[in-house]
C-alpha positions in Angstrom: 43.5 -75.9 -36.4 46.8 -74.5 -35.1 47.8 -71.1 -36.5 51.6 -70.6 -36.2 53.3 -67.4 -35.1 53.5 -65.4 -38.3 56.9 -64.1 -37.6 58.2 -67.6 -38.3 57.1 -67.4 -42.0 57.8 -63.8 -42.8 60.1 -64.7 -45.7 58.0 -67.6 -47.1 54.8 -65.9 -47.7 51.7 -65.9 -49.9 51.5 -63.3 -52.6 50.1 -59.8 -51.9 46.3 -60.4 -51.8 45.6 -57.1 -53.6 47.4 -58.4 -56.7 45.6 -60.2 -59.5 45.5 -64.0 -59.2 46.3 -66.6 -61.8 42.9 -66.9 -63.5 41.6 -65.2 -66.6 38.0 -64.1 -66.6 35.4 -62.6 -68.8 32.6 -60.2 -68.0 28.9 -60.9 -68.7 25.9 -58.6 -68.3 22.9 -60.3 -66.9 19.4 -58.7 -66.6 15.7 -59.2 -66.8 14.3 -59.3 -70.3 12.3 -56.5 -72.0 13.9 -53.6 -70.1 14.3 -50.4 -72.0 16.3 -47.5 -70.5 17.1 -45.9 -73.9 14.2 -43.5 -73.9 15.1 -41.9 -70.6 18.1 -39.6 -70.6 18.3 -39.7 -66.8 18.8 -43.4 -66.9 21.4 -43.5 -69.7 23.9 -45.2 -67.4 21.7 -48.3 -67.3 21.4 -49.0 -71.1 24.0 -51.8 -70.6 21.1 -53.8 -69.0 18.9 -53.5 -72.1 20.8 -56.2 -73.9 22.0 -59.0 -71.6 24.0 -61.9 -72.8 21.5 -64.3 -74.4 22.4 -67.0 -71.9 22.1 -64.7 -68.9 18.5 -63.5 -69.0 17.0 -63.5 -65.6 13.7 -63.5 -63.8 12.2 -60.5 -62.0 11.1 -60.5 -58.4 7.9 -59.2 -56.8 8.7 -57.2 -53.7 5.3 -55.6 -53.3 4.4 -57.8 -50.3 7.4 -56.8 -48.3 6.0 -55.6 -45.0 5.8 -51.9 -44.0 9.3 -50.8 -43.3 9.8 -48.3 -40.5 12.2 -45.7 -41.6 14.6 -45.8 -38.6 16.9 -43.2 -40.2 14.0 -40.8 -40.1 12.9 -41.7 -36.6 16.3 -41.5 -35.1 17.3 -38.5 -37.2 14.1 -36.6 -36.3 11.7 -34.9 -38.6 12.2 -31.9 -40.7 9.4 -30.1 -39.0 9.1 -27.3 -36.5 7.5 -29.6 -34.0 9.2 -32.2 -31.9 7.8 -35.7 -32.4 8.3 -37.0 -28.8 9.4 -40.5 -27.9 6.0 -41.2 -26.4 4.3 -40.3 -29.7 6.7 -42.6 -31.6 6.1 -45.4 -29.3 2.4 -45.0 -29.7 2.6 -45.0 -33.4 4.8 -48.2 -33.3 2.5 -50.1 -31.0 -1.0 -48.9 -31.6 -3.4 -50.8 -33.9 -3.5 -48.4 -36.8 -6.9 -48.0 -38.4 -7.3 -47.1 -42.0 -7.9 -43.5 -41.1 -4.6 -43.4 -39.2 -2.6 -44.9 -42.0 -2.5 -41.7 -44.1 -1.6 -39.2 -41.4 1.5 -37.1 -41.8 3.3 -38.7 -38.8 2.4 -42.2 -40.0 3.9 -41.5 -43.4 7.1 -40.4 -41.8 7.4 -43.6 -39.7 6.0 -46.2 -42.0 6.9 -46.5 -45.7 5.9 -49.6 -47.6 8.1 -49.8 -50.7 5.1 -49.3 -53.0 6.9 -47.6 -55.9 10.4 -46.9 -57.2 11.4 -43.2 -57.2 8.9 -41.8 -59.7 11.2 -38.9 -60.6 13.3 -41.2 -62.8 10.5 -43.2 -64.4 12.1 -46.6 -64.1 10.9 -49.2 -66.8 9.5 -51.5 -64.1 7.6 -51.4 -60.9 8.0 -52.8 -57.4 6.1 -55.9 -58.6 8.7 -56.8 -61.2 12.1 -55.7 -59.9 14.8 -56.9 -62.2 17.7 -59.1 -61.4 20.5 -57.1 -63.0 24.2 -57.3 -62.6 27.7 -57.6 -64.1 29.3 -61.0 -63.7 33.0 -61.8 -63.8 33.5 -65.5 -64.6 36.9 -67.2 -64.2 37.9 -69.8 -66.8 40.7 -72.3 -67.4 43.3 -70.6 -69.6 44.3 -73.7 -71.5 40.7 -74.7 -72.5 38.8 -71.5 -72.0 36.3 -73.6 -70.1 34.6 -72.1 -67.1 36.3 -73.2 -63.9 34.6 -75.9 -61.9 33.4 -75.6 -58.3 33.4 -71.8 -58.3 32.9 -70.0 -55.1 30.3 -67.2 -55.6 30.6 -63.6 -54.4 27.8 -61.0 -54.5 28.7 -57.3 -54.3 26.1 -54.7 -53.7 26.7 -50.9 -53.9 25.2 -48.2 -51.6 23.1 -45.1 -51.9 24.8 -42.2 -53.7 23.1 -39.3 -51.9 19.9 -38.3 -53.8 21.1 -38.8 -57.4 21.0 -41.8 -59.6 23.9 -43.2 -61.5 24.9 -46.8 -62.2 26.9 -47.5 -59.0 27.1 -51.2 -60.0 30.1 -50.3 -62.1 32.0 -48.9 -59.1 32.6 -52.3 -57.5 34.0 -54.0 -60.6 37.5 -53.3 -59.4 36.8 -55.8 -56.6 34.9 -58.2 -58.8 37.9 -58.3 -61.2 40.2 -59.1 -58.2 38.0 -61.9 -56.9 37.5 -63.4 -60.3 41.3 -63.5 -60.9 41.5 -65.6 -57.7 39.0 -68.1 -59.0 35.8 -66.7 -57.6 32.7 -66.0 -59.6 31.9 -62.4 -58.7 28.8 -60.4 -59.4 28.2 -56.7 -58.9 24.5 -56.4 -58.6 22.1 -53.5 -59.5 20.1 -52.0 -56.7 20.3 -48.4 -58.0 16.5 -48.2 -58.2 16.4 -48.2 -54.4 18.4 -45.0 -54.3 17.2 -41.5 -54.9 14.0 -40.8 -53.1 12.8 -44.3 -52.6 12.3 -45.0 -48.9 11.7 -48.1 -46.8 14.2 -50.0 -49.0 16.7 -51.7 -46.6 14.8 -55.0 -46.2 14.2 -55.0 -50.0 18.0 -54.6 -50.6 18.7 -57.6 -48.3 16.2 -59.8 -50.0 17.5 -58.8 -53.5 21.0 -60.0 -52.5 19.6 -63.4 -51.7 17.4 -63.5 -54.8 20.5 -63.0 -57.0 22.0 -66.1 -55.3 18.7 -67.9 -56.0 19.1 -67.0 -59.7 22.6 -68.5 -59.7 21.2 -71.6 -58.1 18.8 -72.0 -60.9 21.5 -71.6 -63.5 23.7 -74.1 -61.7 21.0 -76.8 -61.7 20.8 -78.7 -65.0 17.2 -79.7 -64.1 16.2 -76.0 -64.5 17.5 -75.9 -68.1 20.8 -76.0 -70.0 23.1 -73.1 -69.1 26.9 -72.4 -69.2 27.0 -72.4 -65.4 25.4 -75.9 -65.0 27.2 -77.7 -62.2 29.9 -75.0 -62.2 29.0 -73.2 -58.9 29.6 -74.1 -55.3 26.7 -72.3 -53.5 27.8 -73.7 -50.2 30.8 -71.4 -50.6 29.6 -67.9 -50.9 30.7 -64.4 -50.0 28.7 -61.2 -49.6 30.2 -57.7 -49.9 28.4 -54.4 -49.5 29.2 -50.7 -49.4 27.3 -48.1 -47.4 23.6 -49.1 -47.4 24.7 -52.2 -49.2 27.1 -52.9 -46.3 24.1 -53.0 -44.0 22.1 -55.0 -46.4 24.6 -57.9 -46.6 24.6 -58.1 -42.8 20.8 -58.5 -42.8 21.1 -61.0 -45.6 23.5 -63.1 -43.5 20.7 -63.4 -40.9 17.8 -63.8 -43.4 19.7 -66.5 -45.2 19.6 -68.8 -42.2 16.0 -68.1 -41.1 13.9 -71.2 -40.8 11.6 -70.8 -43.9 8.6 -72.1 -41.8 9.1 -69.6 -39.0 7.1 -66.4 -39.6 9.2 -63.2 -39.2 7.7 -60.2 -37.6 9.8 -57.3 -38.9 8.5 -54.4 -36.7 6.6 -53.9 -33.5 3.2 -52.8 -34.7 -0.4 -53.8 -34.7 -1.8 -55.6 -36.5 1.3 -57.9 -36.8 2.9 -58.1 -40.2 4.6 -61.5 -40.7 6.3 -63.1 -43.7 7.7 -66.6 -44.4 10.7 -67.0 -46.7 9.6 -70.4 -47.9 9.0 -69.7 -51.5 5.5 -68.3 -51.1 5.2 -65.1 -53.0 8.4 -66.2 -54.8 10.6 -65.1 -51.9 13.0 -67.8 -50.6 13.9 -70.3 -49.6 17.5 -69.5 -49.2 19.9 -71.4 -47.0 23.1 -70.7 -49.0 26.5 -71.5 -47.6 27.6 -68.0 -46.9 31.2 -68.2 -45.5 31.9 -64.5 -45.1 30.4 -61.0 -45.1 32.4 -57.8 -45.9 31.0 -54.4 -45.1 32.7 -51.2 -46.4 31.6 -48.1 -44.5 28.2 -49.6 -43.7 25.2 -48.0 -42.2 23.5 -49.8 -39.3 19.9 -50.3 -38.1 18.1 -48.6 -41.0 15.8 -51.4 -40.0 15.8 -53.8 -37.1 13.9 -56.9 -35.9 11.6 -56.1 -33.0 13.5 -58.6 -30.7 16.8 -56.9 -31.4 19.1 -55.6 -34.2 20.5 -57.9 -36.8 23.4 -60.1 -35.8 25.8 -61.2 -38.5 26.1 -65.0 -38.3 29.1 -65.5 -40.6 32.7 -64.6 -40.7 32.7 -60.8 -40.8 35.0 -58.0 -42.0 34.2 -54.3 -41.6 36.3 -51.5 -43.0 35.8 -47.8 -42.4 37.6 -44.5 -42.9 38.1 -41.8 -40.3 37.1 -39.0 -42.8 33.9 -40.6 -43.9 31.5 -37.7 -44.4 28.5 -39.9 -45.1 28.5 -42.4 -42.3 30.5 -40.3 -39.8 29.4 -42.3 -36.8 31.2 -45.6 -37.7 28.0 -47.6 -37.7 29.9 -50.7 -38.7 31.4 -50.8 -35.2 27.9 -51.4 -33.8 27.3 -54.3 -36.2 30.8 -55.7 -35.4 30.0 -55.6 -31.6 26.8 -57.7 -32.2 28.5 -60.3 -34.4 29.1 -63.7 -32.7 27.8 -62.5 -29.3 28.9 -64.8 -26.5 27.6 -64.9 -22.9 24.5 -63.0 -23.8 23.4 -63.0 -20.2 26.4 -60.8 -19.5 25.3 -58.1 -21.9 22.7 -55.7 -20.5 21.6 -54.6 -24.0 21.3 -58.0 -25.6 20.3 -60.4 -22.8 16.7 -60.5 -24.3 17.9 -61.3 -27.8 17.6 -65.0 -28.7 18.3 -65.3 -32.4 18.0 -69.1 -32.3 14.2 -68.7 -32.0 14.1 -66.9 -35.3 16.4 -69.4 -37.0 14.6 -72.4 -35.6 18.0 -73.8 -34.5 21.0 -73.1 -32.4 23.6 -70.7 -33.7 26.7 -72.5 -34.9 29.9 -70.7 -33.8 32.1 -72.7 -36.1 32.7 -72.6 -39.9 32.1 -75.7 -42.1 35.6 -77.1 -41.3 35.2 -76.6 -37.5 37.5 -73.6 -37.5 36.0 -71.0 -35.2 34.2 -68.1 -36.9 35.9 -64.7 -36.6 35.3 -61.0 -37.1 37.8 -58.5 -38.2 37.7 -54.7 -38.3 40.0 -52.1 -40.0 39.9 -48.4 -39.3 41.8 -46.3 -41.8 43.0 -42.9 -40.8 42.3 -40.5 -43.7 40.0 -42.7 -45.8 36.6 -41.4 -46.9 33.2 -42.9 -47.8 33.0 -42.6 -51.5 36.3 -43.9 -52.7 35.2 -47.5 -51.9 33.1 -47.1 -55.0 35.3 -46.2 -58.0 32.4 -44.4 -59.8 31.6 -42.0 -56.9 33.2 -38.6 -56.5 35.0 -37.8 -53.3 33.1 -37.1 -50.1 33.9 -33.4 -50.4 31.6 -33.2 -53.4 28.5 -33.0 -51.3 27.2 -32.6 -47.8 23.8 -32.4 -46.1 22.0 -29.1 -46.7 24.8 -27.9 -48.9 26.9 -26.7 -46.0 29.8 -25.0 -47.7 31.5 -24.1 -44.4 32.0 -27.9 -44.0 33.5 -28.1 -47.4 35.9 -25.3 -46.6 37.2 -27.0 -43.5 37.4 -30.3 -45.3 39.7 -28.9 -48.0 42.2 -27.9 -45.4 42.8 -31.5 -44.5 41.8 -33.8 -47.4 41.4 -37.5 -47.5 43.9 -40.0 -48.8 44.0 -40.6 -52.6 41.5 -42.9 -54.3 44.3 -45.2 -55.5 45.6 -45.7 -51.9 42.2 -46.4 -50.5 41.4 -48.9 -53.2 44.7 -50.6 -52.6 43.9 -51.0 -48.9 40.5 -52.3 -49.7 41.7 -54.8 -52.2 44.3 -56.1 -49.8 41.8 -56.9 -47.1 39.1 -58.1 -49.5 41.6 -60.4 -51.2 42.9 -61.8 -47.9 39.5 -62.3 -46.4 38.1 -64.0 -49.5 41.0 -66.3 -50.0 40.9 -67.4 -46.3 37.2 -68.0 -45.9 36.6 -69.5 -49.4 39.6 -71.7 -49.9 41.6 -74.2 -47.8 42.6 -72.4 -44.6 45.8 -74.2 -44.0 47.1 -73.0 -47.4 46.0 -69.3 -46.9 46.5 -69.0 -43.1 49.0 -66.2 -43.6 46.2 -64.0 -44.7 44.6 -64.5 -41.3 47.6 -62.7 -39.7 46.7 -59.6 -41.6 43.0 -59.9 -40.6 44.2 -60.2 -37.0 46.4 -57.1 -37.0 47.1 -54.5 -39.7 50.8 -54.4 -38.6 51.4 -57.6 -40.4 50.3 -56.0 -43.7 52.5 -52.9 -43.0 55.6 -55.1 -42.3 54.9 -57.1 -45.5 54.4 -53.9 -47.5 51.0 -55.1 -48.6 49.5 -51.9 -47.2 50.5 -48.3 -48.1 52.7 -46.5 -45.7 53.0 -42.8 -44.9 55.0 -40.5 -47.1 55.6 -36.8 -47.5 52.2 -36.4 -49.1 49.9 -38.2 -46.6 50.2 -39.8 -43.2 48.7 -43.3 -43.3 47.7 -45.0 -40.1 45.5 -47.9 -39.1 43.6 -49.5 -36.2 42.3 -53.0 -36.2 40.2 -55.3 -34.1 39.8 -59.1 -34.1 37.8 -61.8 -32.2 37.1 -65.5 -32.7 33.6 -66.7 -31.9 35.0 -69.1 -29.3 36.3 -66.3 -27.1 35.9 -66.5 -23.3 35.8 -63.3 -21.4 37.6 -62.7 -18.2 36.1 -59.2 -17.9 33.8 -57.5 -20.3 32.7 -54.6 -18.0 29.0 -55.3 -18.4 28.7 -56.2 -14.7 28.3 -54.0 -11.7 31.4 -51.9 -10.8 34.6 -53.8 -11.6 33.2 -57.4 -11.3 34.5 -60.1 -13.6 32.1 -62.1 -15.8 29.8 -64.3 -13.8 31.6 -67.6 -14.2 35.0 -66.3 -13.3 36.1 -66.1 -9.6 38.2 -63.1 -8.8 38.3 -59.4 -8.5 39.8 -56.2 -10.0 41.4 -53.3 -8.2 43.4 -50.2 -8.9 46.1 -48.2 -7.1 48.1 -45.0 -7.4 46.8 -41.7 -8.8 44.3 -43.4 -11.1 40.6 -43.5 -11.5 38.8 -46.6 -13.0 35.2 -46.2 -13.9 32.9 -48.7 -15.8 31.0 -46.5 -18.3 28.6 -46.8 -21.2 30.5 -46.4 -24.5 27.9 -44.6 -26.5 27.0 -41.3 -27.9 23.2 -41.2 -27.6 20.9 -43.3 -25.4 17.3 -43.6 -26.4 15.1 -45.5 -23.9 12.7 -46.7 -26.6 14.8 -47.4 -29.6 18.0 -48.5 -27.8 21.4 -46.8 -28.0 21.5 -45.4 -31.5 23.8 -42.5 -32.0 23.1 -39.8 -34.7 24.6 -36.4 -35.2 23.2 -32.9 -35.3 22.1 -31.1 -38.4 20.3 -27.8 -39.0 16.5 -27.8 -38.8 16.3 -31.4 -37.6 15.0 -32.4 -34.2 16.8 -35.3 -32.5 15.7 -37.8 -30.0 18.1 -38.9 -27.3 20.7 -37.3 -25.0 24.3 -36.6 -25.8 26.6 -38.7 -23.8 29.8 -37.1 -22.6 31.7 -40.1 -24.1 30.2 -39.2 -27.5 33.6 -40.0 -29.2 33.4 -43.7 -28.4 30.3 -44.8 -30.3 29.7 -48.3 -28.9 26.5 -50.0 -27.9 28.1 -51.6 -24.8 29.9 -50.8 -21.6 33.6 -50.4 -21.0 36.2 -49.3 -18.5 37.5 -45.7 -18.4 41.0 -45.4 -16.9 42.3 -41.9 -16.1 45.6 -41.1 -14.4 47.4 -38.0 -13.3 50.8 -39.4 -12.3 52.9 -42.2 -13.9 52.2 -44.6 -11.0 48.8 -46.0 -11.8 48.1 -49.7 -11.9 45.0 -51.7 -12.7 45.0 -55.4 -11.6 42.9 -58.5 -12.1 43.3 -61.5 -9.9 41.3 -64.6 -10.9 40.9 -68.3 -10.8 41.4 -69.8 -14.3 39.6 -73.1 -13.5 36.4 -72.2 -15.4 38.2 -71.2 -18.6 38.7 -73.8 -21.3 42.2 -73.3 -22.8 42.0 -76.3 -25.2 41.2 -74.4 -28.4 42.6 -71.0 -27.3 45.8 -69.6 -28.7 46.1 -66.1 -27.0 45.2 -63.6 -24.4 43.6 -60.5 -25.8 42.2 -57.1 -24.9 41.0 -54.0 -26.7 41.8 -50.4 -25.8 41.8 -46.9 -27.2 43.1 -43.4 -26.4 40.4 -40.7 -26.2 40.7 -37.0 -27.3 40.1 -35.8 -23.8 42.1 -33.0 -22.4 44.7 -34.9 -20.4 45.9 -36.7 -23.5 48.4 -34.8 -25.6 47.0 -34.1 -29.0 48.5 -36.3 -31.8 50.7 -38.2 -29.4 50.5 -41.9 -28.5 49.8 -43.4 -25.1 51.8 -46.4 -24.0 51.5 -48.8 -21.1 52.6 -52.2 -19.9 50.9 -55.5 -19.2 52.5 -57.9 -16.7 51.2 -61.5 -16.8 51.7 -63.8 -13.8 50.9 -67.5 -13.4 50.2 -69.4 -10.2 53.8 -70.8 -10.2 55.3 -67.3 -9.9 56.4 -66.9 -13.5 55.9 -63.5 -15.2 55.9 -61.9 -18.7 56.1 -58.2 -19.3 54.7 -56.8 -22.6 56.6 -53.6 -21.9 59.6 -55.5 -23.3 58.0 -56.9 -26.4 54.4 -57.4 -27.6 54.4 -60.8 -29.3 53.7 -61.1 -33.1 54.8 -57.7 -34.2 57.6 -56.8 -31.8 55.9 -53.6 -30.7 55.1 -52.0 -27.3 51.5 -51.4 -26.4 50.8 -48.1 -28.1 47.5 -46.3 -28.5 47.3 -43.7 -31.3 45.5 -40.4 -30.9 42.1 -40.1 -32.7 42.0 -38.5 -36.1 40.6 -35.0 -35.6 40.3 -33.2 -38.9 37.6 -30.5 -38.8 37.7 -27.2 -36.9 35.4 -26.6 -34.0 33.2 -23.5 -33.8 30.5 -22.2 -31.6 27.7 -22.6 -34.1 28.1 -26.3 -34.8 30.3 -28.3 -32.4 29.4 -31.5 -34.2 31.7 -30.6 -37.0 34.7 -31.5 -34.8 33.9 -35.2 -34.9 36.7 -37.4 -33.6 36.1 -41.1 -33.0 38.2 -43.0 -30.6 38.4 -46.5 -32.2 39.7 -49.5 -30.2 42.8 -51.6 -31.1 42.9 -55.3 -30.2 46.2 -56.5 -28.7 47.0 -60.3 -28.6 49.6 -62.0 -26.5 50.3 -65.4 -28.0 50.3 -68.4 -25.7 53.2 -70.0 -27.5 55.3 -66.9 -26.7 54.2 -67.1 -23.0 55.2 -70.7 -22.8 58.6 -69.9 -24.2 59.0 -67.3 -21.5 58.1 -69.8 -18.8 54.6 -68.7 -18.2 51.9 -71.4 -18.2 48.9 -70.0 -20.1 46.3 -72.3 -18.4 47.6 -71.3 -15.0 47.5 -67.5 -15.4 46.1 -65.9 -12.3 47.0 -62.2 -12.4 47.0 -59.4 -15.0 48.5 -56.0 -14.1 48.3 -53.0 -16.4 50.9 -50.3 -15.5 50.4 -46.7 -16.7 53.9 -45.5 -16.1 55.0 -44.3 -19.6 53.3 -40.9 -19.6 52.5 -38.3 -16.9 48.8 -38.3 -17.5 46.2 -39.8 -19.8 42.7 -41.3 -20.4 42.1 -44.6 -22.1 39.3 -47.1 -22.4 39.1 -50.9 -22.4 36.1 -52.8 -23.8 37.1 -56.3 -22.8 39.8 -58.8 -21.7 39.5 -62.4 -23.0 41.2 -65.6 -24.2 40.5 -67.1 -27.6 
């Protein structure tokens, strides 16, 4: 499918995706029968589930046979003890055949936590053996007839963990359910609140619960399962998953588990004896195999559990959104999930060359959507956004912090986050655009893809809030198609290009170019998993000097001290397939290192040359959005001090730049004959920036 230059259609556009659509809808509460929250004051928020609509009573699901779940958050965060639990000790616990006498040791309890019970403090009216299928459903209908709309796409939204307290977070995602329903999508905000509080080992259970809700809708959709208002109304080959915080990680896992071959046993953790499970309907779990077209993660966590052969890889179209002033998931975990999504050329990635997901799925991974459009992933980094405002029921991030550290609150109040209304507006804009593009006809909603490619389109269209006297709003965005082909991804030795591309890279002038690992911590046993320092907690892993980059991959560091630096790549394009590719792209960021001027942008030029001698200079115009290549300074918003340097926590997030092939052709450059790329660092006296890849797609 050809996607036209968006600047051609700037005045003939689709409506703002954050605005309500044309459909009316009504809300329905669905839940398992015989629940009674009324006698427990702590659970008063959940009384709405005591009396579901008569047509929407659900089953319950037995999650007691979910395998032991290693608490990676505890392992990687260390233990709240005076003794260090060494990596060797952890590895022994993970790989040793544990006898019955070992299973009740203190260290074992810290590492392994089978979800045997729901948080006992709240006295939930059910057990892990009969977990309810509860939620709030927004159902679109035809206004003329009030009949439920036919062929409805289905969206499942799952909230996160609200620190250690329990409230009905399900309600907090209804602002997004309402938006989706108004656009003709059946949207459900599901209840997983019982996995919050002090319940541990819950992440796999959350993921399964998401898919079990879809399984319930499949039953209602099937007339053979009994008469129901949703009979033959749903298109379960056209589904969307959305999660916030822990729920954001859960929907990523659900994306993988949904496609697992039900007859292939899954080993969830490296341990002896092996614990395996089949999602084939035995024990009432699975089979699944729904047509999930997209996954959205709002400030997600990452690797609260992982498969032993590697971390979860999202298989569907993927959107991740995160705020620079997130006090709960400060480390931008969603960037790590984004990096693993739609991996190509696995042999070129040192961290993932062993990871063959096709064995788990029992089939090859399909890199295309159902209409042969390449799958894609999109990322939005919002300066000033926080964690909690993605859920309308949660208080702002300043309302709590680990160990009640009031000094942190004091610093936070000096530089607050953006308002809830602005953050919700941004979220609705991206969720609306993504949902409309992946669930409906792409040729009719292709303009929304321009926003997902680059936030600048939304700024120009005034879909996204702009800065004003009260708050400075800024964005960074990343984008990749699954059919991308790397020219250089910096995973090779020195400055070598990817293994199938003939050529070389070089640099000249007062400039230093070094391939480096883009990560904060490196743990030789549990991979590159960053975590931050807190009082009285022992941490495993060493602090990397590039701690502000937070990537699980390698990249290129470019540092210059005079405005005469140049980085060049000369290559033979013969092994690149240009047939389905529309642009040349790269990702880059500015760091908070000392030779970058605080709160100032870095600019540089890219010169593109073909074998016929034609050239194009992005220092004149960067196609699509008529902007030079500019890298914004990271958002630093907390004061540093000698006692706790982790409180100054900038993250240097990458921005994707795309040079459209149509524009190159108009300027006389033949895209399929490009042989040289030259990056000139001549706009500022000094600076340090990073690249994480150069590719066509």
